[in-house]
N, C-alpha and C positions, 0 to 999 in steps of 0.2 A: 504493500501497500503508499502511496504518494505522502509528500507531505500535506494532501489535503484531504478531505472528506466529503465521497460526495451523494446525497442522496434526490434519490424520484421525488419528482412533484415539486410544488411550490413550494417557499420554505414557510413556517409558522413563526416567525417570529418572535422571540423567545420575551419573558417580563424584561428582561436584561437588557437587550438587546438596543442599539438604536440605529433609527430607521438614517443614512446621509441621504438618500435620495430626494428627490425632489416628486409631491403627488401625478404632476405631468408625464412623469416618465414614461407610462406606457402609450400614453397622445404624440409624443414623439417617438417611442418606438414601430409603433403600431398604422396612428392614420395618419403622420405625413406622408410618409412612402407610399402609402394605398392612397393619397390625396395626389401627390405627382405622379404614379402608375397614373390614375384616372386623367390627369388630365394631358398625360403622352399618349393615352389610344382614345383620346377622342379628340386631341388635332392632329391625331392621327385619319381618323377616321372620317374628320370632315376636312382632310386635305389643306388644312389650314398651316404650310407649313414653316410661315415666317416664326410660329410659335412653338413648334417640334422642336428647332434645335434647344434654345431654353427649357422646356421639361423635361429633355431629355439628358440634359449635365441638371437640373435640380431631380428628376426622378436616380440617377446615379448618385449622387451626392449624398443625400439623406438617406437611399439603401447603405452606402459603404458605416456612415453614421450609424445609423440607429441598428444593427447588423451589433456594433459594437458597447451601446447601449446596454447598462444591465443594472438590476436595485442592489443599493446594498447595506447592508445594516452591518454594525461594529458590536459586536459580542464577545466582552470579554476582552480578551488576545489575540481574536479571529475576529475576519473579515467573512458574512455572511453574503455571497452572489450570486444572485437568481436570475435569470434570462426570462421567466415564468413561466417557463415549462420544465426545470429543471434545477436543483440548487447548490455548491457547493461552500463548505469551509472553509479558507484558506490562510494559517498564521499570519500577522501583521509581522511577523520576520520572514515576509517572505515578497516583501514591496521591496523594492529594486529603486523607483525611483515616483516621484506623481509630479505629475503638469497638469498647469490649468489653461485654460483657454478665454483669456480674459475681455479679448473685443469680441464678443458672440455671445450675443446677448443672454444665453441661456446660463452661460459662462461651465461649458463642459467640462470634467475633467475626468485627467489620465492617471490608471495605475499601471506601471509597471512594474513587474513579476521577474524577481530572479529565479524563480522555475515554471516549470510548464504546468498551468492548470486545468481544470476542464476547457474553461474559456478563450484556455491561450494566455501568451507571455501576456497578453494589454488589452486592458479594460475599459472601457468610456461611463461613468456616471453625469445622470445629471443633477448638483446639491441642491438641498434644501432650497426654495427662491426667499428671497432677502434683500433689501436694500443695501447691497455694497458696493463703496466709490471703487471706480476704475481702478483704480491705481493701489488699492490693498485687496490684501489676500484676501479669501475666502473663509471663511469659522470653519468650515466644516476642513479644508486645507490644511489651515494651523492646525486642526484637531488629528487630523491623519498621520503630519509631517511629526507633531511632538508625539503620539505616539510609537512612531517610527525609531525616533530616537532615542527610544527606554528601552 
């Protein structure tokens, strides 16, 4: 068995776990890619070629980001990761790097792991929303970085 514990089904967050992901994660993961593909299909069906290329680019970019989006919980010394169909517990010590994309309005956070997890070495999540100035680090990122140093 590796450094992670994998469970089938969506996680049942324990009372001690803290959800780090936004409640909007399912919308970004499932609805926006569907909307981009739907727009692409309509533009192709109507043969409105001027907007087909922008919809194709939007669909590819949205699907690439959405495929990496996970729901993340902090449960003691572990991160619980789920893609809504399966979940895995990964120890905090497996975190190699944490990056935040401040210029995007949803401020996605990328976690790079030093070992392979069921979801690969890199995952992304949308942190809980709040008003955080552009020049400041999101509190969730600070929490993970503080936990990373311990």
